[in-house]
C-alpha positions, 0 to 999 in steps of 0.5 A: 145294507142300503143307505140313504143321504140326503143334500148329498151333491155337497159337502159334508153331503158328499164325503159321506155318500163316497163313505158308505160307497168306499165301505161297499154300500148300497147309496141312495141321495136326496139333492136338489142338485145334480149329483157328481158321485158315479159310480154303480151303487150309488141312486141318485134322487132329485129331490126337495126333503120337506116335499114327498119323497118315493117309495123306497124299500126297507131301508138300512141305515139314514143319514139326516144331513140336508140342510141350510143355512139362511132362509127358511131353515126351519122348514129345510132343517126340522121339518123336511128332516123330521119329513125324511126319517117318518117316512123310512124309518122300517122294522128293518131301520139300523141307525139313523143319524142326523148332522145337527150343529154346534150351535143347537147347545151353544145359540152362537148363529142366526136366530132361526138356524140355531132353533131348527137345528136345537128342534133336530137333535131334540127330534133325534131323541124321541126318535132313539126311543121309538126305534131301540125296538128293531134293534137301532141306535138314533144319533147326532154329530155337533160339529164345528166349523167344517172347512167346504163352501159353504164357509168360503167367504170365511177361509178365504178371509184371512181376518175373520178365518183367523178369527174364527180358528183362534175361537178353538183350542186346536186351530183348526176346522176340521174337514167333510171327510173327517165328519163322515170319520164318523158318522160312517162308525156313529151310523155302522160300527156303533150298536150301544150308544145312542140319542147322544150327540157328538160335538165334532168342534176342534174344542170351541166350546171347552174353549175359556179363558181364566183371569186372574 
């Protein structure tokens, strides 16, 4: 299948692109940075998702991963995601996956970041309604903490890292490769779940202390 992955040069996006390549798919990557991927089945575009997009015919799977944590988060995370999705929805589409955030439900993040990711989850449901006529699915994944360079300042601080791990039930964060495995399952293997937001947060949302 022809798969588009945005934000494919690092972190979760890179892991997702590599997973689809490993499974034999043709992958197209969008990122504002160069890519380290060297594979005949990979095509890379240095592309701002908020701007005019290249013409690409008959994409089967869209993975909306690109995003930023600070700055013009609503423009990039939400409007950019809408820009990509609306450009490449077609009658051949099989699935669309949105990488959102647990913050979309918990509210525990920078204000505009939370709003942008909450918007992504709501938009995902709208897309699920519209692409059902093609027999296609749309779902989102909401990771909690993930071990990426974006969180390097936390991971490299023993004090901060202990604090964030203590907020989870399993006392750990996810890896980008684990998120990629879930993404592949939802996009390719899944045929019946649509319009849903999947939490992968090591029990952070569930954790609570009962005081008697």
